[in-house]
A tleap script that builds the chain and sets N, CA, C and O, in Angstrom:
source leaprc.protein.ff14SB
mol = sequence {
  NMET ASN VAL LYS GLU LEU ARG ALA ALA PHE
  GLU SER VAL GLY TYR SER LEU GLY THR ARG
  ASP LEU LYS ARG ILE VAL LYS LYS TYR CYS
  ALA LYS ARG ASN HIE LEU ASN LEU ASP ASP
  PHE VAL TYR CYS VAL THR LYS VAL THR THR
  THR GLN ASP THR GLU ARG LYS THR ALA ASN
  ASP GLY PRO ALA ASN ASP ALA TRP GLY MET
  SER TYR CVAL
}
set mol.1.N position { 98.623 105.047 105.845 }
set mol.1.CA position { 97.475 104.922 106.467 }
set mol.1.C position { 96.964 103.596 106.766 }
set mol.1.O position { 96.951 102.502 106.203 }
set mol.2.N position { 96.317 104.367 108.466 }
set mol.2.CA position { 95.694 102.659 108.925 }
set mol.2.C position { 94.578 102.550 108.854 }
set mol.2.O position { 94.114 103.669 108.635 }
set mol.3.N position { 93.735 101.742 108.919 }
set mol.3.CA position { 92.133 101.252 108.960 }
set mol.3.C position { 91.391 102.407 109.572 }
set mol.3.O position { 90.348 102.654 108.967 }
set mol.4.N position { 91.641 103.194 110.619 }
set mol.4.CA position { 91.000 104.245 111.527 }
set mol.4.C position { 91.345 105.548 110.100 }
set mol.4.O position { 90.276 105.943 109.636 }
set mol.5.N position { 92.212 106.001 109.624 }
set mol.5.CA position { 92.346 106.948 108.538 }
set mol.5.C position { 91.586 106.397 107.040 }
set mol.5.O position { 90.973 107.120 106.254 }
set mol.6.N position { 91.778 105.194 106.933 }
set mol.6.CA position { 91.298 104.938 105.547 }
set mol.6.C position { 89.694 104.687 105.710 }
set mol.6.O position { 88.973 104.856 104.726 }
set mol.7.N position { 89.163 104.297 106.920 }
set mol.7.CA position { 87.545 104.511 107.102 }
set mol.7.C position { 87.443 105.881 106.718 }
set mol.7.O position { 87.333 106.399 105.606 }
set mol.8.N position { 87.491 106.276 107.665 }
set mol.8.CA position { 87.325 108.147 107.625 }
set mol.8.C position { 87.314 108.745 105.761 }
set mol.8.O position { 86.505 109.447 105.153 }
set mol.9.N position { 88.507 108.122 105.359 }
set mol.9.CA position { 88.535 108.617 103.822 }
set mol.9.C position { 87.197 107.889 103.197 }
set mol.9.O position { 86.167 108.509 102.933 }
set mol.10.N position { 87.299 107.092 103.086 }
set mol.10.CA position { 86.121 106.175 102.309 }
set mol.10.C position { 84.691 106.832 102.858 }
set mol.10.O position { 83.896 107.185 101.987 }
set mol.11.N position { 84.292 107.029 104.359 }
set mol.11.CA position { 83.407 107.711 104.606 }
set mol.11.C position { 82.832 109.105 104.351 }
set mol.11.O position { 81.644 109.428 104.390 }
set mol.12.N position { 84.206 110.093 104.006 }
set mol.12.CA position { 84.016 111.432 103.449 }
set mol.12.C position { 83.807 111.062 102.274 }
set mol.12.O position { 83.788 112.141 101.681 }
set mol.13.N position { 83.631 110.258 101.501 }
set mol.13.CA position { 82.947 110.392 100.098 }
set mol.13.C position { 82.181 109.458 100.173 }
set mol.13.O position { 82.512 108.582 99.373 }
set mol.14.N position { 81.150 109.161 100.849 }
set mol.14.CA position { 80.258 108.324 101.223 }
set mol.14.C position { 80.052 106.715 101.051 }
set mol.14.O position { 79.116 106.115 100.524 }
set mol.15.N position { 81.264 106.203 101.683 }
set mol.15.CA position { 80.979 104.781 101.646 }
set mol.15.C position { 81.393 104.275 103.158 }
set mol.15.O position { 82.192 104.842 103.902 }
set mol.16.N position { 80.797 103.303 103.376 }
set mol.16.CA position { 81.041 102.622 104.311 }
set mol.16.C position { 81.576 101.251 104.523 }
set mol.16.O position { 80.760 100.349 104.716 }
set mol.17.N position { 83.022 100.949 104.510 }
set mol.17.CA position { 83.136 99.579 104.445 }
set mol.17.C position { 83.299 98.773 106.180 }
set mol.17.O position { 83.321 99.461 107.201 }
set mol.18.N position { 83.365 97.732 106.187 }
set mol.18.CA position { 83.288 96.690 107.259 }
set mol.18.C position { 85.280 97.093 107.432 }
set mol.18.O position { 86.076 97.724 106.737 }
set mol.19.N position { 85.361 96.470 108.479 }
set mol.19.CA position { 86.538 96.447 109.484 }
set mol.19.C position { 87.330 95.629 109.055 }
set mol.19.O position { 88.490 95.639 109.467 }
set mol.20.N position { 86.764 94.424 107.818 }
set mol.20.CA position { 87.818 93.217 107.617 }
set mol.20.C position { 87.903 93.907 106.082 }
set mol.20.O position { 89.028 93.762 105.604 }
set mol.21.N position { 86.991 94.604 105.230 }
set mol.21.CA position { 87.565 94.791 104.099 }
set mol.21.C position { 88.127 96.257 104.090 }
set mol.21.O position { 88.191 96.956 103.079 }
set mol.22.N position { 88.488 96.596 105.233 }
set mol.22.CA position { 89.549 98.346 104.971 }
set mol.22.C position { 91.144 97.235 105.476 }
set mol.22.O position { 92.239 97.352 104.927 }
set mol.23.N position { 90.844 96.290 106.555 }
set mol.23.CA position { 92.112 95.238 106.640 }
set mol.23.C position { 92.587 95.010 105.361 }
set mol.23.O position { 93.642 95.441 104.894 }
set mol.24.N position { 91.675 94.239 104.757 }
set mol.24.CA position { 92.534 94.186 103.451 }
set mol.24.C position { 93.139 94.910 102.509 }
set mol.24.O position { 94.214 94.564 102.020 }
set mol.25.N position { 92.430 96.110 102.128 }
set mol.25.CA position { 92.708 97.014 101.495 }
set mol.25.C position { 94.460 97.805 102.038 }
set mol.25.O position { 95.361 98.014 101.226 }
set mol.26.N position { 94.572 98.159 103.746 }
set mol.26.CA position { 95.894 98.755 104.124 }
set mol.26.C position { 96.558 97.300 103.734 }
set mol.26.O position { 97.678 97.430 103.240 }
set mol.27.N position { 96.162 96.126 103.838 }
set mol.27.CA position { 97.470 94.644 103.941 }
set mol.27.C position { 97.294 95.196 102.502 }
set mol.27.O position { 97.468 96.403 102.665 }
set mol.28.N position { 97.085 95.024 101.393 }
set mol.28.CA position { 97.534 95.133 100.012 }
set mol.28.C position { 97.940 96.141 99.715 }
set mol.28.O position { 98.938 96.074 98.998 }
set mol.29.N position { 97.478 97.439 100.037 }
set mol.29.CA position { 98.123 98.495 99.057 }
set mol.29.C position { 99.521 99.373 100.350 }
set mol.29.O position { 100.526 100.002 100.019 }
set mol.30.N position { 99.100 99.111 101.541 }
set mol.30.CA position { 99.911 99.820 102.314 }
set mol.30.C position { 100.784 99.129 103.436 }
set mol.30.O position { 100.860 99.680 104.534 }
set mol.31.N position { 101.570 97.716 103.150 }
set mol.31.CA position { 101.774 96.807 103.678 }
set mol.31.C position { 103.258 96.894 103.675 }
set mol.31.O position { 103.977 96.657 104.645 }
set mol.32.N position { 103.767 97.367 102.125 }
set mol.32.CA position { 105.042 97.980 101.889 }
set mol.32.C position { 105.952 98.946 102.388 }
set mol.32.O position { 106.986 98.954 103.056 }
set mol.33.N position { 104.795 100.196 101.526 }
set mol.33.CA position { 105.343 101.074 101.878 }
set mol.33.C position { 104.874 102.250 103.482 }
set mol.33.O position { 105.219 103.387 103.804 }
set mol.34.N position { 104.216 101.502 103.932 }
set mol.34.CA position { 103.537 102.243 105.083 }
set mol.34.C position { 102.341 103.247 104.921 }
set mol.34.O position { 101.888 103.842 105.899 }
set mol.35.N position { 101.837 103.417 103.626 }
set mol.35.CA position { 101.710 104.700 103.184 }
set mol.35.C position { 100.610 104.212 102.053 }
set mol.35.O position { 100.949 103.140 101.552 }
set mol.36.N position { 99.213 104.811 101.465 }
set mol.36.CA position { 98.633 104.691 100.903 }
set mol.36.C position { 98.658 106.065 99.714 }
set mol.36.O position { 97.970 107.028 100.054 }
set mol.37.N position { 99.390 106.181 98.403 }
set mol.37.CA position { 99.816 107.261 97.970 }
set mol.37.C position { 98.346 107.633 97.263 }
set mol.37.O position { 97.327 107.007 97.554 }
set mol.38.N position { 98.365 108.682 96.339 }
set mol.38.CA position { 96.875 109.003 96.025 }
set mol.38.C position { 96.917 108.361 94.860 }
set mol.38.O position { 95.766 108.443 94.432 }
set mol.39.N position { 97.481 107.845 94.189 }
set mol.39.CA position { 96.824 106.813 92.799 }
set mol.39.C position { 96.188 105.379 93.173 }
set mol.39.O position { 95.267 104.686 92.741 }
set mol.40.N position { 97.350 105.273 94.407 }
set mol.40.CA position { 96.316 103.959 95.009 }
set mol.40.C position { 94.928 104.094 95.631 }
set mol.40.O position { 93.990 103.327 95.415 }
set mol.41.N position { 94.911 105.237 96.486 }
set mol.41.CA position { 93.674 105.440 96.905 }
set mol.41.C position { 92.595 105.823 96.090 }
set mol.41.O position { 91.436 105.666 96.474 }
set mol.42.N position { 92.914 106.381 94.847 }
set mol.42.CA position { 92.005 106.699 93.784 }
set mol.42.C position { 91.375 104.984 93.199 }
set mol.42.O position { 90.215 104.610 93.371 }
set mol.43.N position { 92.398 104.212 92.552 }
set mol.43.CA position { 92.165 103.261 92.044 }
set mol.43.C position { 91.183 102.384 93.529 }
set mol.43.O position { 90.143 101.777 93.272 }
set mol.44.N position { 91.603 102.451 94.653 }
set mol.44.CA position { 90.639 101.603 95.856 }
set mol.44.C position { 89.448 102.424 95.779 }
set mol.44.O position { 88.476 101.696 95.984 }
set mol.45.N position { 89.086 103.675 95.565 }
set mol.45.CA position { 87.615 104.303 95.886 }
set mol.45.C position { 86.681 104.168 94.504 }
set mol.45.O position { 85.475 104.346 94.332 }
set mol.46.N position { 87.890 103.730 93.480 }
set mol.46.CA position { 86.950 104.042 92.364 }
set mol.46.C position { 86.621 102.178 92.318 }
set mol.46.O position { 85.411 101.961 92.241 }
set mol.47.N position { 87.532 100.827 92.355 }
set mol.47.CA position { 86.976 99.524 92.891 }
set mol.47.C position { 85.979 99.427 93.404 }
set mol.47.O position { 85.022 99.040 92.733 }
set mol.48.N position { 85.808 99.746 94.814 }
set mol.48.CA position { 84.896 100.034 96.076 }
set mol.48.C position { 83.678 100.337 95.367 }
set mol.48.O position { 82.788 99.516 95.148 }
set mol.49.N position { 83.670 101.701 94.972 }
set mol.49.CA position { 82.430 102.681 94.409 }
set mol.49.C position { 82.099 101.698 93.595 }
set mol.49.O position { 81.679 100.722 94.216 }
set mol.50.N position { 82.119 101.590 92.626 }
set mol.50.CA position { 81.918 100.546 91.247 }
set mol.50.C position { 81.002 99.251 91.786 }
set mol.50.O position { 79.816 98.924 91.840 }
set mol.51.N position { 82.313 98.730 92.149 }
set mol.51.CA position { 81.260 97.409 93.210 }
set mol.51.C position { 80.052 97.531 94.006 }
set mol.51.O position { 79.188 96.657 94.070 }
set mol.52.N position { 80.032 98.299 94.421 }
set mol.52.CA position { 79.099 98.535 95.394 }
set mol.52.C position { 77.780 98.947 94.841 }
set mol.52.O position { 76.642 98.653 95.207 }
set mol.53.N position { 78.209 99.703 93.867 }
set mol.53.CA position { 77.144 100.594 93.481 }
set mol.53.C position { 76.544 99.540 92.252 }
set mol.53.O position { 75.462 99.829 91.742 }
set mol.54.N position { 77.419 98.080 91.709 }
set mol.54.CA position { 76.834 97.436 91.078 }
set mol.54.C position { 75.788 96.678 91.685 }
set mol.54.O position { 74.654 96.630 91.207 }
set mol.55.N position { 76.302 95.802 93.215 }
set mol.55.CA position { 75.778 95.180 93.793 }
set mol.55.C position { 74.495 95.811 94.490 }
set mol.55.O position { 73.422 95.214 94.578 }
set mol.56.N position { 74.706 96.930 94.913 }
set mol.56.CA position { 73.218 97.872 95.188 }
set mol.56.C position { 72.355 97.319 93.807 }
set mol.56.O position { 71.330 96.664 93.998 }
set mol.57.N position { 72.767 97.579 92.564 }
set mol.57.CA position { 71.521 97.768 91.469 }
set mol.57.C position { 70.881 96.339 91.411 }
set mol.57.O position { 69.658 96.326 91.544 }
set mol.58.N position { 71.691 94.783 91.183 }
set mol.58.CA position { 71.448 94.162 91.143 }
set mol.58.C position { 71.216 92.646 92.476 }
set mol.58.O position { 71.196 91.421 92.354 }
set mol.59.N position { 71.106 93.406 93.418 }
set mol.59.CA position { 70.636 93.135 94.793 }
set mol.59.C position { 69.299 92.799 94.688 }
set mol.59.O position { 68.798 93.325 93.694 }
set mol.60.N position { 68.362 91.980 95.467 }
set mol.60.CA position { 67.119 91.902 95.781 }
set mol.60.C position { 67.032 92.293 96.807 }
set mol.60.O position { 66.042 92.998 97.005 }
set mol.61.N position { 67.808 92.105 97.767 }
set mol.61.CA position { 67.251 92.028 99.454 }
set mol.61.C position { 67.858 93.830 99.528 }
set mol.61.O position { 67.787 94.346 100.644 }
set mol.62.N position { 68.273 94.473 98.674 }
set mol.62.CA position { 68.499 96.196 99.045 }
set mol.62.C position { 70.450 96.645 98.864 }
set mol.62.O position { 71.275 96.294 98.021 }
set mol.63.N position { 70.550 97.471 99.990 }
set mol.63.CA position { 72.212 97.173 99.767 }
set mol.63.C position { 72.924 96.138 99.818 }
set mol.63.O position { 72.566 94.980 100.036 }
set mol.64.N position { 74.140 96.623 99.579 }
set mol.64.CA position { 75.507 95.735 99.531 }
set mol.64.C position { 75.492 95.735 101.210 }
set mol.64.O position { 75.052 96.545 102.026 }
set mol.65.N position { 76.144 94.513 101.335 }
set mol.65.CA position { 77.026 94.503 102.443 }
set mol.65.C position { 78.335 94.047 102.755 }
set mol.65.O position { 79.166 94.127 101.851 }
set mol.66.N position { 78.754 93.497 104.063 }
set mol.66.CA position { 79.979 93.167 104.226 }
set mol.66.C position { 79.865 91.688 103.864 }
set mol.66.O position { 80.867 90.996 103.683 }
set mol.67.N position { 78.899 91.326 103.786 }
set mol.67.CA position { 79.046 89.480 103.203 }
set mol.67.C position { 79.530 89.398 102.424 }
set mol.67.O position { 80.319 88.459 102.324 }
set mol.68.N position { 79.359 90.402 101.283 }
set mol.68.CA position { 79.789 90.070 99.775 }
set mol.68.C position { 81.294 89.719 99.692 }
set mol.68.O position { 81.688 88.932 98.831 }
set mol.69.N position { 82.262 90.378 100.708 }
set mol.69.CA position { 83.791 90.419 100.672 }
set mol.69.C position { 84.049 90.890 99.319 }
set mol.69.O position { 83.170 91.221 98.524 }
set mol.70.N position { 85.352 90.904 99.091 }
set mol.70.CA position { 86.157 92.142 98.924 }
set mol.70.C position { 86.705 91.614 97.553 }
set mol.70.O position { 87.916 91.741 97.371 }
set mol.71.N position { 85.921 91.015 96.537 }
set mol.71.CA position { 86.671 90.198 95.344 }
set mol.71.C position { 87.270 91.653 94.828 }
set mol.71.O position { 88.500 91.627 94.780 }
set mol.72.N position { 86.775 92.721 94.493 }
set mol.72.CA position { 86.968 93.616 93.772 }
set mol.72.C position { 88.668 94.465 94.412 }
set mol.72.O position { 89.072 95.563 94.031 }
set mol.73.N position { 89.009 94.020 94.904 }
set mol.73.CA position { 90.089 94.571 95.561 }
set mol.73.C position { 91.778 94.108 95.328 }
set mol.73.O position { 92.666 94.669 95.970 }
savepdb mol mol.pdb
quit
């Protein structure tokens, strides 16, 4: 799964991630096997959505954005 495919997958579940964050996910989970299996994808979606939802609830400026980084991956 490449960055473009991963972006489409996250967008299909309602989340938009920056290119930098998507590249980090690909590097961490896809580099050795050149694919992202279903378990890893579900894990990534869970981590990303939980973190973004928490950031959105606690941020005073509005929704979280790419500047808060990928500490959750």
